C-alpha positions as CSV (number, residue, x, y, z in Angstrom):
1,X,-29.1,101.3,3.5
2,X,-31.7,98.9,4.8
3,X,-30.7,95.5,6.2
4,X,-30.1,92.9,3.4
5,X,-29.5,89.2,3.4
6,X,-26.2,87.9,2.2
7,X,-26.6,85.5,-0.7
8,X,-24.5,82.4,-0.5
9,X,-24.6,80.9,-4.0
10,X,-21.3,79.5,-5.5
11,X,-23.0,79.1,-8.9
12,X,-23.3,82.8,-9.3
13,X,-26.2,85.1,-9.1
14,X,-28.4,84.8,-12.2
15,X,-28.7,88.6,-12.6
16,X,-25.0,89.5,-12.2
17,X,-22.3,88.7,-14.7
18,X,-19.0,87.8,-13.1
19,X,-20.5,87.5,-9.6
20,X,-17.8,86.6,-7.0
21,X,-19.3,83.6,-5.3
22,X,-17.4,80.6,-4.0
23,X,-17.8,77.8,-1.4
24,X,-14.7,75.9,-0.3
25,X,-15.2,72.8,1.9
26,X,-18.9,73.9,2.5
27,X,-21.9,72.2,1.0
28,X,-25.6,73.3,1.0
29,X,-28.4,71.4,2.7
30,X,-31.9,72.6,1.7
31,X,-35.0,71.9,3.9
32,X,-38.2,73.9,4.5
33,X,-37.8,73.0,8.2
34,X,-34.5,74.9,8.5
35,X,-34.0,78.6,9.3
36,X,-33.9,80.4,5.9
37,X,-34.8,76.9,4.5
38,X,-31.2,76.1,4.0
39,X,-27.9,75.5,5.8
40,X,-24.3,75.4,4.7
41,X,-22.3,72.6,6.4
42,X,-18.6,71.9,6.4
43,X,-17.4,68.8,4.6
44,X,-16.3,65.9,6.8
45,X,-12.8,65.4,7.9
46,X,-11.0,62.1,7.3
47,X,-9.2,59.5,9.4
48,X,-6.6,57.0,8.3
49,X,-7.9,53.5,7.6
50,X,-4.8,51.6,6.3
51,X,-1.3,52.3,4.9
52,X,-0.4,50.1,1.8
53,X,2.9,52.0,1.3
54,X,3.8,50.7,-2.2
55,X,3.1,54.0,-4.0
56,X,0.0,55.9,-5.2
57,X,-3.3,54.3,-4.8
58,X,-4.2,53.6,-8.5
59,X,-7.6,51.9,-8.3
60,X,-9.8,49.5,-6.4
61,X,-13.1,47.7,-6.1
62,X,-15.0,45.8,-3.5
63,X,-14.8,42.0,-3.9
64,X,-18.3,40.7,-2.9
65,X,-17.4,37.0,-2.8
66,X,-14.9,37.4,0.0
67,X,-16.3,40.5,1.7
68,X,-13.1,42.5,1.2
69,X,-11.8,44.9,-1.4
70,X,-9.0,44.8,-4.0
71,X,-6.7,47.9,-4.0
72,X,-3.7,48.7,-6.1
73,X,-0.8,50.6,-4.6
74,X,2.1,51.2,-6.9
75,X,2.7,47.9,-8.7
76,X,1.3,45.9,-5.7
77,X,-2.2,44.4,-5.6
78,X,-3.7,44.0,-2.1
79,X,-6.8,42.6,-0.5
80,X,-8.0,44.9,2.2
81,X,-10.2,43.3,4.8
82,X,-12.5,44.7,7.5
83,X,-10.6,47.1,9.8
84,X,-7.8,47.5,7.3
85,X,-6.3,44.0,7.3
86,X,-3.8,43.8,4.4
87,X,-2.5,41.0,2.2
88,X,-0.6,41.4,-1.0
89,X,-2.0,39.0,-3.6
90,X,-0.1,40.0,-6.8
91,X,2.1,42.5,-8.7
92,X,1.5,44.4,-11.9
93,X,4.2,45.2,-14.5
94,X,3.5,49.0,-14.1
95,X,3.9,51.2,-11.1
96,X,2.2,54.5,-12.1
97,X,-1.0,55.5,-13.9
98,X,-4.7,54.7,-13.3
99,X,-5.8,51.1,-12.9
100,X,-9.4,50.3,-13.9
101,X,-10.9,47.6,-11.6
102,X,-14.2,45.8,-11.9
103,X,-15.8,42.7,-10.2
104,X,-18.6,40.4,-11.1
105,X,-19.1,38.9,-7.6
106,X,-16.7,36.0,-8.1
107,X,-13.6,37.5,-9.8
108,X,-11.9,40.9,-10.1
109,X,-10.4,42.3,-13.3
110,X,-7.7,44.9,-13.5
111,X,-6.6,47.0,-16.6
112,X,-3.5,49.1,-16.1
113,X,-2.8,50.3,-19.6
114,X,-0.3,47.6,-20.2
115,X,-2.2,44.4,-19.6
116,X,-5.4,42.8,-18.3
117,X,-5.2,40.9,-15.0
118,X,-7.5,38.6,-13.1
119,X,-7.9,37.7,-9.4
120,X,-10.3,35.0,-8.3
121,X,-9.5,35.0,-4.6
122,X,-6.9,32.4,-5.0
123,X,-4.7,33.1,-8.0
124,X,-3.6,36.3,-9.7
125,X,-2.7,36.1,-13.4
126,X,-2.4,38.0,-16.6
127,X,-5.2,37.5,-19.1
128,X,-4.6,37.2,-22.9
129,X,-6.7,39.8,-24.7
130,X,-7.9,39.4,-28.3
131,X,-6.6,42.8,-29.4
132,X,-3.2,44.6,-29.8
133,X,-3.3,47.9,-28.0
134,X,-3.2,47.3,-24.2
135,X,-6.5,47.9,-22.3
136,X,-7.0,50.9,-20.1
137,X,-10.6,50.3,-19.0
138,X,-12.7,47.3,-17.9
139,X,-16.3,47.3,-16.5
140,X,-18.9,44.6,-15.7
141,X,-22.3,45.0,-17.3
142,X,-25.2,42.6,-17.5
143,X,-23.2,39.4,-17.1
144,X,-20.0,40.4,-19.1
145,X,-16.8,42.1,-18.6
146,X,-16.3,44.7,-21.3
147,X,-13.2,46.5,-22.5
148,X,-12.2,48.4,-25.6
149,X,-9.1,48.7,-27.7
150,X,-7.5,52.1,-27.3
151,X,-7.2,54.2,-30.5
152,X,-10.0,52.3,-32.2
153,X,-13.7,52.1,-32.1
154,X,-13.8,48.4,-31.2
155,X,-15.1,47.0,-27.9
156,X,-14.9,43.4,-26.7
157,X,-16.8,41.3,-24.2
158,X,-15.6,38.3,-22.1
159,X,-17.6,35.0,-21.9
160,X,-20.5,35.3,-19.5
161,X,-19.3,35.6,-15.9
162,X,-15.8,34.5,-17.0
163,X,-13.1,37.2,-17.1
164,X,-10.5,34.7,-18.1
165,X,-12.0,34.0,-21.6
166,X,-12.2,36.6,-24.3
167,X,-13.2,35.5,-27.8
168,X,-11.6,37.4,-30.7
169,X,-14.9,37.3,-32.6
170,X,-16.9,38.7,-29.7
171,X,-16.5,42.4,-30.5
172,X,-18.3,45.3,-32.2
173,X,-17.5,48.7,-33.5
174,X,-19.0,51.8,-32.1
175,X,-20.4,52.7,-35.5
176,X,-22.8,55.6,-35.0
177,X,-20.1,58.3,-35.5
178,X,-16.5,57.9,-36.7
179,X,-14.8,59.0,-33.5
180,X,-12.5,56.8,-31.3
181,X,-13.6,55.2,-28.1
182,X,-12.4,57.0,-25.0
183,X,-14.6,55.5,-22.2
184,X,-17.3,53.0,-21.4
185,X,-19.9,53.1,-18.7
186,X,-22.4,50.7,-17.2
187,X,-25.8,52.4,-16.6
188,X,-29.3,51.1,-17.4
189,X,-27.6,50.7,-20.8
190,X,-24.0,50.3,-22.0
191,X,-22.6,53.8,-22.8
192,X,-19.8,54.1,-25.3
193,X,-18.1,57.5,-25.2
194,X,-16.1,58.9,-28.0
195,X,-14.3,62.2,-28.6
196,X,-17.5,64.0,-29.6
197,X,-20.4,61.6,-29.3
198,X,-21.8,59.0,-26.9
199,X,-23.9,55.9,-28.0
200,X,-26.1,53.7,-26.0
201,X,-26.1,49.9,-26.5
202,X,-28.8,47.4,-25.3
203,X,-28.4,43.8,-24.4
204,X,-30.7,42.0,-26.9
205,X,-29.6,38.5,-26.1
206,X,-28.1,37.9,-29.6
207,X,-24.9,35.9,-30.2
208,X,-23.1,39.2,-29.7
209,X,-25.6,40.6,-27.2
210,X,-25.0,44.3,-27.4
211,X,-26.6,46.3,-30.3
212,X,-26.8,50.0,-30.7
213,X,-30.0,51.8,-29.6
214,X,-30.3,54.5,-32.3
215,X,-32.5,56.6,-30.0
216,X,-29.7,56.6,-27.5
217,X,-27.2,59.0,-29.0
218,X,-25.7,62.1,-27.5
219,X,-23.7,64.6,-29.5
220,X,-21.3,65.1,-26.7
221,X,-18.0,63.2,-26.2
222,X,-16.1,62.7,-23.0
223,X,-12.9,64.4,-21.6
224,X,-10.7,62.4,-19.3
225,X,-11.9,59.7,-17.0
226,X,-14.9,61.6,-15.9
227,X,-17.9,59.3,-16.1
228,X,-19.6,58.4,-12.8
229,X,-22.9,56.9,-11.9
230,X,-25.2,58.7,-9.4
231,X,-28.9,58.8,-8.9
232,X,-29.5,56.1,-11.5
233,X,-27.8,58.1,-14.3
234,X,-24.4,58.8,-15.8
235,X,-22.5,62.1,-15.3
236,X,-19.5,63.1,-17.4
237,X,-17.4,66.1,-18.4
238,X,-18.2,66.5,-22.0
239,X,-17.6,68.5,-25.2
240,X,-19.2,68.5,-28.6
241,X,-17.8,68.7,-32.1
242,X,-18.8,72.4,-32.0
243,X,-16.7,73.1,-28.9
244,X,-17.5,74.1,-25.3
245,X,-17.0,72.2,-22.1
246,X,-19.4,71.3,-19.3
247,X,-20.7,68.5,-17.0
248,X,-23.7,66.6,-18.4
249,X,-25.9,63.8,-17.2
250,X,-27.9,61.4,-19.3
251,X,-31.6,62.1,-18.8
252,X,-32.8,59.0,-20.5
253,X,-31.0,59.4,-23.8
254,X,-30.9,63.2,-23.7
255,X,-27.8,65.1,-22.4
256,X,-28.8,67.5,-19.6
257,X,-26.3,70.2,-18.5
258,X,-25.6,70.3,-14.7
259,X,-22.8,72.8,-14.7
260,X,-23.2,76.5,-14.9
261,X,-21.8,79.0,-17.4
262,X,-19.5,80.4,-14.7
263,X,-17.9,77.0,-14.0
264,X,-17.7,76.2,-17.7
265,X,-15.9,79.4,-18.5
266,X,-13.4,78.6,-15.7
267,X,-12.8,75.0,-16.8
268,X,-12.3,76.1,-20.4
269,X,-9.2,77.9,-19.3
270,X,-7.7,74.7,-17.8
271,X,-5.1,72.8,-19.8
272,X,-5.6,69.4,-18.2
273,X,-9.1,68.6,-19.3
274,X,-8.0,65.2,-20.7
275,X,-6.3,64.4,-17.4
276,X,-9.4,65.1,-15.3
277,X,-11.0,62.2,-13.4
278,X,-14.3,61.9,-11.5
279,X,-15.7,59.7,-8.8
280,X,-19.1,59.1,-7.2
281,X,-19.5,59.6,-3.4
282,X,-22.6,59.0,-1.3
283,X,-22.2,60.6,2.1
284,X,-25.0,60.8,4.7
285,X,-27.7,60.3,2.0
286,X,-26.1,63.0,-0.2
287,X,-24.8,62.1,-3.7
288,X,-21.7,63.9,-4.9
289,X,-20.1,64.0,-8.3
290,X,-16.4,64.7,-7.6
291,X,-14.2,65.9,-10.4
292,X,-10.5,66.7,-10.1
293,X,-8.2,68.6,-12.5
294,X,-4.8,67.3,-11.3
295,X,-2.3,69.8,-12.8
296,X,-4.7,72.8,-12.1
297,X,-4.8,71.5,-8.5
298,X,-8.6,71.9,-8.1
299,X,-11.5,69.6,-7.2
300,X,-15.1,70.5,-7.7
301,X,-18.1,68.7,-6.3
302,X,-21.7,68.6,-7.5
303,X,-24.2,67.8,-4.8
304,X,-26.9,66.5,-7.2
305,X,-29.6,68.1,-5.0
306,X,-28.2,71.5,-4.1
307,X,-25.3,72.5,-6.4
308,X,-21.6,73.0,-6.6
309,X,-18.7,73.6,-4.1
310,X,-14.9,73.1,-4.1
311,X,-13.3,70.3,-2.0
312,X,-9.7,71.1,-1.0
313,X,-6.8,70.8,1.3
314,X,-4.9,73.9,2.5
315,X,-1.2,74.2,1.7
316,X,0.3,76.0,4.7
317,X,3.6,76.5,2.8
318,X,2.1,79.2,0.5
319,X,-1.4,79.6,2.1
320,X,-3.1,78.2,-1.1
321,X,-5.7,75.6,-1.7
322,X,-4.9,72.3,-3.4
323,X,-7.0,69.6,-4.9
324,X,-8.6,66.9,-2.8
325,X,-6.1,64.1,-2.4
326,X,-8.4,61.3,-3.4
327,X,-7.3,59.2,-6.4
328,X,-10.2,56.7,-6.0
329,X,-13.3,56.2,-3.8
330,X,-15.0,52.9,-2.7
331,X,-17.7,52.2,-0.1
332,X,-16.5,49.3,2.1
333,X,-16.7,48.3,5.8
334,X,-19.6,50.8,6.1
335,X,-17.2,53.6,5.3
336,X,-16.5,56.0,2.4
337,X,-12.9,55.1,1.8
338,X,-10.5,56.9,-0.5
339,X,-6.9,56.4,-1.6
340,X,-4.2,59.0,-2.0
341,X,-0.9,59.6,-3.8
342,X,1.1,58.4,-0.8
343,X,-0.3,54.9,-0.7
344,X,-2.7,55.5,2.2
345,X,-6.4,54.8,2.6
346,X,-8.6,57.2,4.6
347,X,-12.3,57.2,5.5
348,X,-14.6,60.2,5.6
349,X,-15.2,60.9,9.3
350,X,-18.1,63.2,10.3
351,X,-16.9,63.3,13.9
352,X,-14.0,65.6,13.0
353,X,-13.2,68.4,10.7
354,X,-9.5,67.5,10.6
355,X,-8.1,66.2,7.4
356,X,-5.8,63.6,8.9
357,X,-3.5,65.7,11.2
358,X,-4.2,68.9,9.3
359,X,-6.8,71.5,10.0
360,X,-9.6,71.9,7.4
361,X,-10.0,75.4,6.1
362,X,-13.6,76.3,5.3
363,X,-14.4,79.4,3.3
364,X,-17.1,81.1,1.3
365,X,-17.1,84.3,-0.7
366,X,-20.2,86.4,-1.2
367,X,-21.1,89.6,-2.9
368,X,-23.3,92.6,-2.1
369,X,-26.1,92.7,-4.7
370,X,-27.9,96.0,-5.2
371,X,-29.9,97.7,-7.9
372,X,-28.2,101.1,-7.8
373,X,-25.1,102.5,-9.4
374,X,-24.1,104.4,-6.2
375,X,-21.4,103.7,-3.7
376,X,-22.8,101.8,-0.7
377,X,-21.6,101.9,2.8
378,X,-21.6,98.9,5.2
379,X,-22.2,99.9,8.8
380,X,-22.5,96.3,10.0
381,X,-22.2,92.7,8.7
382,X,-23.1,89.6,10.6
383,X,-23.1,85.8,10.1
384,X,-25.9,83.7,11.5
385,X,-24.6,80.2,12.4
386,X,-24.5,77.4,14.9
387,X,-22.3,78.3,17.9
388,X,-21.7,77.3,21.5
389,X,-21.4,73.5,21.1
390,X,-17.6,73.3,20.5
391,X,-14.9,71.9,22.7
392,X,-14.9,73.9,26.0
393,X,-11.1,74.0,26.1
394,X,-10.9,76.2,23.0
395,X,-12.3,79.4,21.7
396,X,-12.8,79.2,18.0
397,X,-12.4,82.1,15.7
398,X,-13.9,83.4,12.4
399,X,-12.2,85.7,10.0
400,X,-13.4,88.2,7.4
401,X,-11.8,89.9,4.4
402,X,-13.3,92.7,2.5
403,X,-12.8,93.6,-1.2
404,X,-14.0,96.9,-2.7
405,X,-13.1,96.1,-6.3
406,X,-15.2,93.1,-7.0
407,X,-12.9,90.5,-5.5
408,X,-9.7,91.4,-7.4
409,X,-7.9,92.3,-4.1
410,X,-8.7,92.0,-0.4
411,X,-7.8,93.8,2.8
412,X,-6.4,92.3,5.9
413,X,-8.2,89.5,7.8
414,X,-10.5,90.8,10.6
415,X,-10.9,88.2,13.3
416,X,-13.7,87.6,15.8
417,X,-14.0,84.9,18.4
418,X,-17.1,82.8,18.7
419,X,-17.4,82.9,22.4
420,X,-17.2,80.1,25.0
421,X,-18.9,76.7,24.9
422,X,-22.6,77.1,25.8
423,X,-23.0,80.6,24.3
424,X,-25.6,79.5,21.8
425,X,-27.0,83.0,21.1
426,X,-23.8,84.6,20.0
427,X,-23.3,86.1,16.5
428,X,-20.2,87.0,14.6
429,X,-20.4,90.6,13.4
430,X,-18.2,93.4,12.1
431,X,-18.8,97.1,12.1
432,X,-17.7,100.1,9.9
433,X,-16.5,98.1,6.9
434,X,-16.3,101.1,4.7
435,X,-18.0,101.6,1.3
436,X,-17.6,100.7,-2.4
437,X,-19.4,100.1,-5.6
438,X,-18.7,96.4,-5.8
439,X,-18.0,94.9,-2.4
440,X,-17.1,91.3,-1.9
441,X,-16.7,89.5,1.5
442,X,-14.6,86.4,2.2
443,X,-15.4,84.5,5.4
444,X,-13.0,81.7,6.7
445,X,-12.7,79.4,9.7
446,X,-9.7,77.2,10.5
447,X,-10.4,75.8,13.9
448,X,-11.5,72.2,14.7
449,X,-15.2,72.6,15.2
450,X,-18.3,71.9,13.0
451,X,-19.4,75.0,11.1
452,X,-23.0,75.4,10.2
453,X,-24.0,78.6,8.5
454,X,-27.7,79.6,8.2
455,X,-27.2,83.0,6.5
456,X,-26.1,86.5,7.2
457,X,-26.9,90.1,6.6
458,X,-25.6,93.6,6.4
459,X,-26.8,97.1,6.7
C-alpha cells in the first residue's frame, strides 16, 4: 500500500456513508501559507474570573453606561466590574431557569419567565407588562425593547429607549403563519420565530413601527433557545412543518443550511431539542456558533469559516466526555467570559490548555479511505504536528487507539512520548498496526501543552 494522507474532517467524507470522523476540543484553521494549507488547533483553556456563588449563572449582559456587566446567579442580580469586582444590586423571585437580559445603553431589562425587571444603575424594580403570560425573552432592537407573550403570537414593544413603559396597545401579531411565537432576534431586521416558520419585520416608523416584510419569510421554525448572531446574520436550530432538524442561517431572507447530514441524523436522535441553547463566541478573530444539548450532555461548535467540532470537558469518574459548562457568554473586560452551573465566571485563556484545574482532553478520530474492497494492512502511521516547544520539565505523550470494525470497538491505547523540549523535528509514529477492511484511528492527548496538528499519513 502506498503512503496516504490521513483525512481530518469531522463533517464526514462526502463519498463515504457513516464515515467515522470526530474532532473534540480541536478546531481547524485554514490558510494557504500553512503546511497542507490547514492546521488543527486545540481550543483554549479557561481561568476563573469571579465567583458569584448564589447558584447557576442564568444570564447576563454588558451595561455600556457604567462600563460593567449585569449577571444573574441564582436569584441574585450582580454588577460585575473590571477585574471581577462584584456588587449585588437586586433579587429575582425565581432561582432557576434561563434569564433573558438586554440593554439599550442606559438601562438593563431582565425576563426570567416569571416577571420583567429593570435596572438603571441606581434602582432595581419589577416592571408591569401589558400581557398575562409572564415574559421569557427580551431584546433591544432599533430603539425599543421587545418581548412576546408566551403561548400566543403577540409581541409587544416598550416606549422608545424606555424599558419602564409598555403600552397595552403597542403590540402586533405574528400573522404570516398560525404558529405560536417561540423566539425573537435582533438582526438587520426583527426576526419572529414560531414553531415551523420565521417572519422578518421592518421598522417603518409608523405609530406601531414594526410591520411584516412579506419577502422575509422562512418555512423553518426554531427549537429551543438556539438563535445567535454571527457574521451579520442569524443562526438557529430549526425544523419545518415537514420534519427534519438542522442548523440554518438567514442568508438575506433565505434559510441556508450550515449543518451536515451526519450531524442532523445524530441530533434527530436527541430527546432534548427544545431544551437546546446556543451562544455566539468570537475568539481570536474566529466566530463560533456554540449549541448545547443539556440532557444529552453534548456541545457542538460551528466555526463559520472552517466547520464543526465538539467542545467538551472530560469526566474522569467514568472516562466520558460531557458538555461544555457554559450557560452564557459575554465579551467584557477584553475577555470572552462565560458562566457555569456553579455560579462561577471564567474567561477563555489561550495561554493554557487547562480547563480551570482540570486537564483538557483533545481527540480526533479519522478513517482510512480507500477504493478497494480488500483488507488493507498498516505498516506505519504518523502524525505531523508542532513539537518541542513545551515545558522542559515535562515529557508530553500522545495516544492512539485502533478499530478494525469501522469504529464500533477499539483496542488498547498505544502511547508515544513527544520527546524533550527543543526536539522540533520529532514525529509521533506507530508501526505494525495490523489490517482490516474498515480501519478507524483515534488520537488523543491529555497533557498541558498546545497541540497543533498539520496532518498525518500511513502506509
